[in-house]
C-alpha positions, 0 to 999 in steps of 0.5 A: 607971615609977620615976625609978630605972628610968628612971635605969638606963636611960637609963644602960644605952642610954648605955653601949651606945651607947658600946660600938657607937660604940667597936666600930664605930670599932675595926671600921673602922680595923681595915679601914682599917689592912688596907688600908694594909698592903696599900698598903705591900707595893705592891698598889693598896687602894683603897675610896672609901668606908667607913662601917658602919651598924647601930646600935643591934644590928649592925655592918654595914659597906660599902665601896664601889668596893673594888679591890685589885690584886699587881703581883707576881702580876698579878692585880687585883680591883674591885667597886662594893659590898663588904658585911660584916654582924656581930651588934654582940654577936658580934664574931666571926662575920660576913657577906660580901655581893658585888655583882651585878658583879664583874670579875677579872683575871689575866696574860693574861686578865679577866673580868666575873662575874655572879650572881643571889647570892654571899655568904659565912660565917665565925665565929672561934673567940672567942680571940686565936689566932682559930681558925676555926670554921666558913666557907662561900660559897654561889653561885647564877646565876654566869655569867663573861664571859673575855676571853684576851689575849697574843701580840698575836693577837685578842682571844679568849673564853670563857663558863661558867655554874654554877646553884649553886656551894657550899663549907663548911669547919667544924671537927670537935668538939673530942676527934674523930678525927682530930686537928684535923679538919675537915669539908668539903663542896663542890657544883656543880650544872649547870655549863658549862664554858669551851669551851676545857676543853671541847673538850680534854676532849670532842674528840669532843663527845660529852658534853653541854655541862652538867657535871650535879652534883659533890658531895664530903664528906670530913672531914680530918685536919691538922698543925696547926690552923686560925687566925691562926698558920696564916694568916700561917706555912706551909700545914697538911699533911693527915694524913687523909682520909676520904672520906665522899662523892664523886661525879660526874656527867656526863651517862652518865658517873658517878664516885663514892668512899669510903674512908680514907688517911693520910698516911704517914712521907714523906707520901703516901698510904696506904690505899685507896679504893672506886671506881664508874666508869659509862661507865670506858672514856669517863672515862679518855679524857676525862682522857686529853684533858686531860693528867690522865693519860697515855695510857700509864697509860691504856692499861695501866689500860683492859686491866686494867679492862676484865678486872675488868670483865669479870669482874663481867658489866657491861663498862661499870661496874668498882668496884674498889680505888684502893690506895695505898701506899709511894708508889704507887698502882693500881686494882685490879692496875694500877698507876697511877703515884705516890700524892698527897703529903698532907703535907711531912714536914719540916713546913716 
Protein backbone atom coordinates (compact mmCIF):
# COMPACT_ATOMS: atom_id res chain seq x y z
CA UNK A 1 0.00 0.00 0.00
CA UNK A 2 1.51 3.40 -0.97
CA UNK A 3 2.82 5.47 1.89
CA UNK A 4 0.55 8.37 0.93
CA UNK A 5 -2.52 6.17 1.30
CA UNK A 6 -1.31 4.91 4.68
CA UNK A 7 -0.60 8.46 5.80
CA UNK A 8 -4.02 9.60 4.65
CA UNK A 9 -5.65 6.76 6.58
CA UNK A 10 -3.76 7.71 9.72
CA UNK A 11 -4.85 11.34 9.31
CA UNK A 12 -8.48 10.32 8.81
CA UNK A 13 -8.31 7.98 11.82
CA UNK A 14 -6.85 10.77 13.96
CA UNK A 15 -9.50 13.23 12.79
CA UNK A 16 -12.31 10.77 13.48
CA UNK A 17 -10.87 9.91 16.90
CA UNK A 18 -10.75 13.60 17.71
CA UNK A 19 -14.33 14.05 16.54
CA UNK A 20 -15.51 11.07 18.63
CA UNK A 21 -13.71 12.34 21.73
CA UNK A 22 -15.14 15.83 21.21
CA UNK A 23 -18.67 14.45 20.70
CA UNK A 24 -18.48 12.11 23.70
CA UNK A 25 -17.18 14.89 25.94
CA UNK A 26 -19.89 17.31 24.77
CA UNK A 27 -22.53 14.63 25.28
CA UNK A 28 -21.40 13.96 28.86
CA UNK A 29 -21.12 17.68 29.58
CA UNK A 30 -24.68 18.28 28.36
CA UNK A 31 -26.12 15.50 30.55
CA UNK A 32 -24.17 16.60 33.62
CA UNK A 33 -25.26 20.17 32.93
CA UNK A 34 -28.91 19.11 32.78
CA UNK A 35 -28.60 17.33 36.13
CA UNK A 36 -26.92 20.42 37.62
CA UNK A 37 -29.72 22.67 36.32
CA UNK A 38 -32.33 20.45 37.97
CA UNK A 39 -30.44 20.55 41.28
CA UNK A 40 -30.31 24.35 41.03
CA UNK A 41 -34.13 24.27 40.75
CA UNK A 42 -34.38 22.30 43.99
CA UNK A 43 -34.60 18.80 42.55
CA UNK A 44 -32.71 15.74 43.59
CA UNK A 45 -30.88 14.84 40.38
CA UNK A 46 -28.01 12.45 40.91
CA UNK A 47 -26.19 9.65 39.14
CA UNK A 48 -23.45 7.58 40.74
CA UNK A 49 -21.62 7.38 37.43
CA UNK A 50 -21.95 8.67 33.87
CA UNK A 51 -19.78 7.12 31.16
CA UNK A 52 -19.83 7.13 27.37
CA UNK A 53 -18.35 4.28 25.32
CA UNK A 54 -18.82 2.90 21.82
CA UNK A 55 -15.73 4.19 20.00
CA UNK A 56 -15.45 4.55 17.06
CA UNK A 57 -19.02 4.44 15.69
CA UNK A 58 -21.33 5.06 18.67
CA UNK A 59 -22.01 7.26 21.65
CA UNK A 60 -23.40 4.79 24.18
CA UNK A 61 -23.94 6.51 27.52
CA UNK A 62 -24.87 4.75 30.75
CA UNK A 63 -25.99 6.49 33.93
CA UNK A 64 -25.93 4.27 37.01
CA UNK A 65 -28.03 4.68 40.16
CA UNK A 66 -29.97 7.52 38.60
CA UNK A 67 -32.30 9.34 40.99
CA UNK A 68 -34.66 12.16 40.05
CA UNK A 69 -37.12 13.82 42.40
CA UNK A 70 -39.15 17.02 42.34
CA UNK A 71 -40.03 17.91 45.95
CA UNK A 72 -42.44 20.63 44.83
CA UNK A 73 -44.64 18.18 42.93
CA UNK A 74 -43.90 15.26 45.22
CA UNK A 75 -42.68 12.63 42.77
CA UNK A 76 -39.46 10.63 42.69
CA UNK A 77 -38.04 8.08 40.26
CA UNK A 78 -35.00 5.86 40.53
CA UNK A 79 -33.37 3.32 38.22
CA UNK A 80 -30.17 1.29 38.60
CA UNK A 81 -29.22 2.01 34.98
CA UNK A 82 -30.33 4.36 32.21
CA UNK A 83 -28.85 3.90 28.74
CA UNK A 84 -28.80 6.43 25.89
CA UNK A 85 -27.56 4.88 22.63
CA UNK A 86 -26.64 6.98 19.59
CA UNK A 87 -24.86 6.57 16.26
CA UNK A 88 -21.81 8.84 16.19
CA UNK A 89 -22.79 10.19 12.75
CA UNK A 90 -26.45 10.78 13.71
CA UNK A 91 -26.53 12.79 16.95
CA UNK A 92 -30.13 13.86 16.23
CA UNK A 93 -31.48 10.36 17.04
CA UNK A 94 -31.23 8.27 20.18
CA UNK A 95 -32.48 5.00 21.68
CA UNK A 96 -33.25 4.98 25.41
CA UNK A 97 -33.22 1.66 27.28
CA UNK A 98 -34.60 1.36 30.79
CA UNK A 99 -33.77 -1.42 33.25
CA UNK A 100 -36.00 -4.40 34.13
CA UNK A 101 -36.88 -2.78 37.47
CA UNK A 102 -37.50 0.83 38.52
CA UNK A 103 -39.19 2.60 41.41
CA UNK A 104 -41.64 5.49 41.23
CA UNK A 105 -43.13 7.48 44.11
CA UNK A 106 -45.96 10.01 43.98
CA UNK A 107 -47.84 11.68 46.84
CA UNK A 108 -49.43 8.93 48.91
CA UNK A 109 -48.09 5.99 46.91
CA UNK A 110 -44.98 4.26 45.71
CA UNK A 111 -44.59 1.57 43.06
CA UNK A 112 -42.11 -0.88 41.63
CA UNK A 113 -42.18 -1.22 37.84
CA UNK A 114 -40.92 -4.46 36.30
CA UNK A 115 -40.80 -5.24 32.61
CA UNK A 116 -39.34 -7.67 30.11
CA UNK A 117 -38.47 -4.76 27.83
CA UNK A 118 -38.88 -1.01 28.13
CA UNK A 119 -37.27 1.27 25.58
CA UNK A 120 -37.93 4.41 23.62
CA UNK A 121 -36.56 6.18 20.58
CA UNK A 122 -36.49 9.84 19.59
CA UNK A 123 -35.41 11.61 16.42
CA UNK A 124 -35.17 15.36 15.82
CA UNK A 125 -35.09 17.35 12.61
CA UNK A 126 -31.49 18.61 12.24
CA UNK A 127 -31.31 22.26 13.25
CA UNK A 128 -31.16 24.54 16.29
CA UNK A 129 -34.90 24.38 17.02
CA UNK A 130 -34.75 20.61 17.70
CA UNK A 131 -38.13 20.03 16.03
CA UNK A 132 -39.49 16.59 16.87
CA UNK A 133 -39.52 14.21 13.93
CA UNK A 134 -40.48 10.95 15.64
CA UNK A 135 -40.92 9.55 19.13
CA UNK A 136 -41.77 6.01 20.20
CA UNK A 137 -41.98 3.84 23.30
CA UNK A 138 -42.37 0.07 23.66
CA UNK A 139 -43.05 -1.87 26.83
CA UNK A 140 -43.45 -5.64 27.05
CA UNK A 141 -44.42 -7.71 30.06
CA UNK A 142 -45.09 -4.78 32.40
CA UNK A 143 -46.02 -5.33 36.04
CA UNK A 144 -46.68 -2.47 38.47
CA UNK A 145 -46.78 -3.29 42.19
CA UNK A 146 -48.00 -0.27 44.13
CA UNK A 147 -48.30 0.50 47.82
CA UNK A 148 -50.82 3.16 48.80
CA UNK A 149 -50.15 5.14 51.97
CA UNK A 150 -52.48 7.61 53.60
CA UNK A 151 -54.43 8.79 56.58
CA UNK A 152 -52.45 6.79 59.09
CA UNK A 153 -54.25 3.63 58.04
CA UNK A 154 -52.51 0.39 57.22
CA UNK A 155 -50.87 0.48 53.81
CA UNK A 156 -52.90 -0.93 50.96
CA UNK A 157 -51.74 -2.00 47.56
CA UNK A 158 -52.62 -3.08 44.08
CA UNK A 159 -51.05 -4.68 41.02
CA UNK A 160 -51.50 -3.85 37.35
CA UNK A 161 -50.14 -5.67 34.32
CA UNK A 162 -49.91 -5.24 30.56
CA UNK A 163 -48.56 -7.66 27.99
CA UNK A 164 -47.92 -4.90 25.43
CA UNK A 165 -47.90 -1.10 25.55
CA UNK A 166 -46.73 0.82 22.49
CA UNK A 167 -46.90 4.50 21.57
CA UNK A 168 -45.63 6.34 18.49
CA UNK A 169 -45.69 10.00 17.52
CA UNK A 170 -44.37 11.08 14.12
CA UNK A 171 -44.35 14.37 12.25
CA UNK A 172 -46.54 14.27 9.14
CA UNK A 173 -44.87 15.02 5.82
CA UNK A 174 -44.34 18.78 5.35
CA UNK A 175 -47.15 20.30 3.28
CA UNK A 176 -49.72 17.66 4.21
CA UNK A 177 -52.95 18.66 5.91
CA UNK A 178 -53.51 19.77 8.57
CA UNK A 179 -50.74 22.23 9.38
CA UNK A 180 -48.24 21.02 11.98
CA UNK A 181 -49.70 17.53 11.66
CA UNK A 182 -48.57 14.62 13.81
CA UNK A 183 -49.57 10.97 13.55
CA UNK A 184 -50.20 9.32 16.90
CA UNK A 185 -50.74 5.62 17.54
CA UNK A 186 -51.30 3.83 20.83
CA UNK A 187 -51.65 0.09 21.37
CA UNK A 188 -52.34 -1.80 24.58
CA UNK A 189 -53.02 -5.52 24.87
CA UNK A 190 -53.97 -7.85 27.73
CA UNK A 191 -54.15 -5.18 30.41
CA UNK A 192 -55.04 -6.12 33.99
CA UNK A 193 -56.35 -3.01 35.72
CA UNK A 194 -55.67 -2.22 39.38
CA UNK A 195 -58.28 -3.84 41.61
CA UNK A 196 -59.67 -0.49 42.94
CA UNK A 197 -60.22 0.80 39.39
CA UNK A 198 -61.74 -2.49 38.24
CA UNK A 199 -64.09 -2.52 41.22
CA UNK A 200 -65.17 1.06 40.47
CA UNK A 201 -65.82 0.38 36.80
CA UNK A 202 -67.38 -3.07 37.27
CA UNK A 203 -68.74 -3.38 40.82
CA UNK A 204 -70.82 -6.44 39.88
CA UNK A 205 -67.77 -8.35 38.61
CA UNK A 206 -69.41 -9.12 35.28
CA UNK A 207 -66.41 -8.17 33.16
CA UNK A 208 -63.27 -10.29 32.79
CA UNK A 209 -60.20 -9.28 34.75
CA UNK A 210 -58.17 -8.67 31.59
CA UNK A 211 -58.91 -5.74 29.28
CA UNK A 212 -58.36 -7.23 25.81
CA UNK A 213 -57.08 -4.37 23.68
CA UNK A 214 -57.01 -0.67 22.93
CA UNK A 215 -55.95 0.71 19.55
CA UNK A 216 -55.79 4.42 18.72
CA UNK A 217 -54.66 5.78 15.36
CA UNK A 218 -55.17 9.52 14.88
CA UNK A 219 -53.67 12.52 13.14
CA UNK A 220 -53.65 15.76 15.08
CA UNK A 221 -53.06 19.23 13.71
CA UNK A 222 -51.42 21.58 16.22
CA UNK A 223 -51.26 25.36 16.37
CA UNK A 224 -47.45 25.22 16.60
CA UNK A 225 -44.77 22.63 15.91
CA UNK A 226 -43.32 20.41 18.63
CA UNK A 227 -39.82 21.75 19.17
CA UNK A 228 -37.56 23.15 21.85
CA UNK A 229 -39.52 26.41 22.04
CA UNK A 230 -42.76 24.50 22.60
CA UNK A 231 -41.22 22.51 25.44
CA UNK A 232 -40.05 25.72 27.10
CA UNK A 233 -43.35 27.60 26.60
CA UNK A 234 -47.01 26.55 26.62
CA UNK A 235 -48.61 23.28 25.62
CA UNK A 236 -49.71 23.41 21.96
CA UNK A 237 -53.42 23.38 21.17
CA UNK A 238 -55.18 21.01 18.77
CA UNK A 239 -56.67 22.66 15.67
CA UNK A 240 -57.90 19.48 13.93
CA UNK A 241 -58.24 15.80 14.81
CA UNK A 242 -58.75 12.88 12.45
CA UNK A 243 -59.67 9.57 14.10
CA UNK A 244 -58.67 6.93 11.60
CA UNK A 245 -59.17 4.05 14.02
CA UNK A 246 -60.12 4.01 17.68
CA UNK A 247 -61.10 0.61 19.03
CA UNK A 248 -61.49 -0.83 22.52
CA UNK A 249 -62.40 -4.43 23.38
CA UNK A 250 -63.12 -5.77 26.85
CA UNK A 251 -64.81 -9.11 27.01
CA UNK A 252 -68.23 -8.75 25.38
CA UNK A 253 -67.91 -4.96 25.21
CA UNK A 254 -66.66 -3.31 22.04
CA UNK A 255 -66.42 0.37 21.12
CA UNK A 256 -65.09 1.83 17.86
CA UNK A 257 -64.95 5.40 16.57
CA UNK A 258 -63.90 7.15 13.39
CA UNK A 259 -64.37 10.68 12.14
CA UNK A 260 -62.95 14.19 12.01
CA UNK A 261 -63.07 17.15 14.36
CA UNK A 262 -61.77 20.70 14.27
CA UNK A 263 -61.50 23.45 16.85
CA UNK A 264 -64.07 26.23 16.53
CA UNK A 265 -63.38 29.90 17.29
CA UNK A 266 -63.73 29.22 21.03
CA UNK A 267 -61.50 26.14 20.88
CA UNK A 268 -64.34 23.61 21.29
CA UNK A 269 -64.52 20.46 19.18
CA UNK A 270 -66.73 20.77 16.12
CA UNK A 271 -67.54 17.92 13.74
CA UNK A 272 -68.79 14.36 13.89
CA UNK A 273 -67.55 10.95 14.94
CA UNK A 274 -69.16 7.67 13.96
CA UNK A 275 -69.58 5.37 16.96
CA UNK A 276 -70.25 1.64 17.03
CA UNK A 277 -70.90 0.10 20.43
CA UNK A 278 -71.56 -3.57 21.17
CA UNK A 279 -73.39 -4.18 24.48
CA UNK A 280 -73.69 -0.42 24.78
CA UNK A 281 -75.86 -0.45 27.91
CA UNK A 282 -73.06 -2.14 29.86
CA UNK A 283 -70.63 0.48 28.51
CA UNK A 284 -72.90 3.24 29.85
CA UNK A 285 -73.12 1.57 33.25
CA UNK A 286 -69.35 1.16 33.42
CA UNK A 287 -68.89 4.83 32.50
CA UNK A 288 -71.26 5.88 35.30
CA UNK A 289 -69.54 3.58 37.82
CA UNK A 290 -66.15 5.04 36.87
CA UNK A 291 -67.43 8.60 37.26
CA UNK A 292 -66.88 9.40 33.56
CA UNK A 293 -70.59 9.98 32.92
CA UNK A 294 -73.29 11.49 35.11
CA UNK A 295 -76.12 9.14 36.01
CA UNK A 296 -78.84 11.46 34.69
CA UNK A 297 -77.01 11.83 31.36
CA UNK A 298 -76.61 8.06 31.13
CA UNK A 299 -80.32 7.63 31.79
CA UNK A 300 -81.23 10.01 28.99
CA UNK A 301 -78.78 8.30 26.68
CA UNK A 302 -80.13 4.84 27.46
CA UNK A 303 -83.68 5.95 26.75
CA UNK A 304 -82.84 7.75 23.51
CA UNK A 305 -80.34 5.25 22.18
CA UNK A 306 -82.59 2.35 23.08
CA UNK A 307 -85.04 3.67 20.51
CA UNK A 308 -82.26 4.05 17.92
CA UNK A 309 -81.07 0.49 18.60
CA UNK A 310 -84.60 -0.88 18.34
CA UNK A 311 -85.08 0.79 14.98
CA UNK A 312 -81.82 -0.73 13.73
CA UNK A 313 -83.01 -4.23 14.61
CA UNK A 314 -80.20 -5.02 17.08
CA UNK A 315 -80.92 -3.93 20.65
CA UNK A 316 -77.38 -4.73 21.86
CA UNK A 317 -75.44 -2.94 19.12
CA UNK A 318 -75.76 0.68 18.18
CA UNK A 319 -74.23 2.75 15.42
CA UNK A 320 -74.80 6.46 15.81
CA UNK A 321 -73.06 9.77 15.18
CA UNK A 322 -71.45 11.67 18.05
CA UNK A 323 -71.82 15.29 16.92
CA UNK A 324 -70.18 18.41 18.34
CA UNK A 325 -71.36 21.92 17.57
CA UNK A 326 -71.70 25.27 19.36
CA UNK A 327 -69.78 23.88 22.32
CA UNK A 328 -72.23 21.01 22.89
CA UNK A 329 -72.25 17.28 22.19
CA UNK A 330 -74.98 14.82 21.32
CA UNK A 331 -75.27 11.18 20.32
CA UNK A 332 -77.90 10.90 17.66
CA UNK A 333 -80.73 13.12 18.93
CA UNK A 334 -79.69 12.88 22.61
CA UNK A 335 -77.67 15.75 24.23
CA UNK A 336 -74.77 14.42 26.31
CA UNK A 337 -73.12 17.58 27.65
CA UNK A 338 -70.38 19.98 26.65
CA UNK A 339 -68.01 19.41 23.78
CA UNK A 340 -64.34 18.96 24.75
CA UNK A 341 -62.05 21.95 24.36
CA UNK A 342 -59.21 21.23 21.96
CA UNK A 343 -57.29 24.48 22.30
CA UNK A 344 -57.19 27.72 24.25
CA UNK A 345 -58.52 30.43 21.92
CA UNK A 346 -56.27 33.01 23.58
CA UNK A 347 -53.24 31.05 22.40
CA UNK A 348 -51.60 31.30 25.81
